[in-house]
C-alpha positions in Angstrom: -37.0 51.7 -91.5 -37.1 48.9 -89.3 -38.7 49.7 -86.0 -36.3 50.2 -83.4 -37.3 49.0 -79.8 -37.6 51.8 -76.8 -35.8 49.1 -74.2 -33.0 48.7 -76.8 -31.3 50.5 -79.6 -30.8 47.5 -81.5 -33.6 47.0 -84.5 -36.7 45.4 -83.8 -37.5 42.0 -85.7 -41.2 42.2 -87.3 -43.6 39.3 -87.1 -46.7 37.4 -86.9 -47.4 39.5 -83.4 -46.0 42.3 -83.9 -42.2 43.8 -83.0 -40.1 41.8 -80.9 -36.8 43.6 -80.0 -33.9 41.3 -81.5 -32.4 41.1 -77.6 -35.4 39.0 -76.3 -35.3 37.1 -79.4 -31.8 35.8 -78.6 -32.6 35.4 -75.1 -35.5 33.2 -75.9 -33.5 31.0 -78.9 -31.1 30.2 -76.0 -33.7 29.3 -73.3 -35.5 27.5 -75.8 -32.2 25.3 -76.9 -31.5 25.2 -73.3 -35.2 23.5 -72.4 -34.4 20.9 -75.3 -30.8 20.2 -74.4 -31.7 19.2 -70.5 -35.1 17.4 -71.7 -32.1 15.2 -73.8 -30.2 14.8 -71.1 -32.9 13.3 -68.5 -34.0 10.9 -71.5 -30.2 9.1 -71.1 -29.4 9.7 -67.9 -29.0 6.6 -65.2 -32.0 4.9 -63.8 -33.0 5.6 -60.2 -35.5 4.8 -57.4 -38.8 4.0 -59.0 -37.0 3.3 -62.2 -35.4 0.2 -61.8 -38.3 -3.0 -61.3 -37.9 -5.2 -58.5 -36.3 -8.5 -59.4 -38.1 -11.5 -60.0 -37.1 -13.9 -56.9 -37.9 -16.1 -54.2 -39.9 -15.1 -51.6 -36.6 -15.5 -49.3 -34.6 -13.5 -50.3 -36.9 -10.5 -51.2 -36.0 -7.3 -50.0 -38.3 -5.4 -47.9 -41.3 -3.7 -49.4 -40.9 -0.5 -48.2 -37.0 -0.4 -50.4 -37.2 0.8 -53.5 -33.8 -0.7 -55.9 -31.6 2.2 -56.8 -29.0 0.9 -58.4 -28.0 -2.3 -59.9 -24.4 -3.6 -61.2 -22.8 -6.7 -62.8 -20.0 -7.9 -61.2 -17.0 -9.8 -62.7 -14.3 -10.8 -60.7 -13.5 -13.9 -58.5 -14.7 -16.2 -55.1 -11.5 -16.9 -53.4 -10.9 -19.8 -51.1 -8.7 -21.0 -48.9 -8.2 -24.7 -47.8 -8.5 -24.8 -44.1 -8.3 -28.0 -41.6 -11.0 -27.8 -38.8 -10.7 -30.1 -36.7 -9.7 -33.6 -38.5 -11.1 -32.1 -41.8 -9.8 -30.2 -44.5 -12.2 -28.3 -46.7 -12.5 -25.4 -48.5 -13.6 -21.8 -47.0 -14.0 -18.8 -48.7 -11.8 -16.0 -48.0 -13.3 -13.1 -50.2 -15.2 -12.0 -52.9 -12.8 -9.5 -55.4 -14.7 -8.5 -58.4 -15.4 -5.3 -60.1 -18.9 -3.8 -60.5 -20.1 -2.5 -63.9 -23.0 0.0 -65.0 -25.5 -1.3 -67.7 -23.3 0.2 -70.9 -20.2 -1.7 -69.0 -18.3 1.2 -67.7 -16.6 0.0 -64.1 -18.6 1.9 -61.0 -17.3 -0.1 -58.0 -15.3 -2.9 -56.7 -16.8 -5.4 -54.2 -14.7 -7.3 -51.7 -14.2 -8.7 -48.3 -17.1 -8.0 -45.4 -18.8 -8.2 -47.5 -18.4 -4.6 -48.9 -19.6 -3.0 -51.8 -17.4 0.3 -52.9 -19.1 2.8 -55.6 -16.4 4.9 -57.1 -18.1 8.3 -55.7 -15.6 7.1 -52.6 -19.7 5.6 -50.4 -19.4 1.9 -49.2 -21.9 -0.3 -47.5 -21.0 -3.4 -45.8 -23.8 -6.1 -45.1 -24.4 -9.6 -43.5 -26.3 -12.5 -45.1 -29.6 -13.0 -43.9 -31.5 -15.4 -46.4 -29.7 -17.5 -49.9 -31.1 -19.9 -51.8 -29.9 -22.4 -54.6 -29.1 -20.8 -57.8 -30.5 -22.4 -60.8 -27.4 -23.1 -62.4 -25.9 -26.3 -60.4 -22.2 -25.3 -60.4 -22.8 -21.6 -59.3 -22.8 -19.7 -55.8 -26.6 -19.4 -54.1 -28.1 -16.2 -54.2 -28.3 -14.0 -51.4 -30.4 -11.5 -49.4 -27.9 -9.1 -48.1 -28.7 -6.7 -45.0 -26.4 -3.5 -44.4 -24.6 -3.2 -41.3 -22.4 -0.3 -42.2 -21.6 2.7 -44.6 -18.8 5.0 -44.8 -18.1 8.5 -47.7 -21.1 9.9 -49.2 -23.0 8.6 -52.4 -24.8 6.4 -53.7 -24.2 3.6 -51.6 -25.0 5.6 -48.7 -28.7 4.8 -48.1 -28.6 1.2 -49.4 -29.9 -0.7 -46.5 -30.4 -4.1 -48.7 -28.4 -6.0 -50.8 -29.4 -8.8 -53.5 -27.0 -11.4 -55.1 -28.7 -12.8 -58.6 -28.0 -14.7 -61.5 -24.6 -16.5 -60.5 -23.0 -17.8 -62.9 -19.6 -19.4 -61.3 -18.0 -19.0 -58.3 -17.8 -22.4 -56.5 -15.3 -23.9 -54.6 -12.6 -26.5 -56.2 -13.4 -30.1 -55.3 -13.0 -30.9 -51.7 -11.0 -33.8 -52.7 -7.7 -30.8 -53.6 -8.2 -29.9 -50.3 -5.4 -31.6 -48.1 -2.6 -31.6 -46.2 -0.2 -30.7 -48.6 -2.6 -27.5 -49.7 -3.0 -26.4 -46.7 -3.6 -22.6 -45.5 -3.1 -22.5 -50.0 -6.1 -19.9 -51.9 -7.9 -20.8 -55.1 -10.1 -18.7 -57.2 -12.9 -19.0 -58.9 -14.4 -16.9 -61.5 -17.9 -16.1 -61.4 -20.5 -13.6 -62.5 -23.3 -12.0 -61.0 -26.3 -9.2 -60.5 -26.3 -6.9 -57.4 -29.4 -5.2 -56.7 -29.3 -2.1 -54.2 -32.3 -0.9 -52.4 -32.9 1.8 -50.2 -36.2 2.9 -48.2 -38.3 4.5 -50.6 -38.6 8.4 -50.6 
């Protein structure tokens, strides 16, 4: 006849270390499963903070040494230009970017638009001002930038961002200068581009 636990009316389980109440055995099994599940979630979760290496870039566009990269996004979209008359000269001027932001799996996590502003799907936004740039290694591509945050809204991943770096650019240059003339004044032109944006914040 099986032993009966003095803590429960359920039959006890016997083992190498003696008897164990069946209820305790069930709780142990559930706890073990939850611990295993949480560890697996940690393995596949998104990289944050010090898990993301700083990009290798020229000194002019490096983020401050006391900041960590907290998020990286790949942008695909457009640089939008308008043909404007300045003095006696026509030329293309940047109006705004219009791009989707993707995570490392390709999922859309936000939008990049005029400001320049980056808006995350969680509702947080960061706007900034370019403070330094270097030419892209790709001759037909827009420069790499260092942007300092000037404003925030919402509460989420972009709330703490103080620096944004635009690197690995491809495309995005304005049309040929000759295409902007009196007949095209105020006309818009879209130039396809891709880039990587590194978002940094003060280290915790």
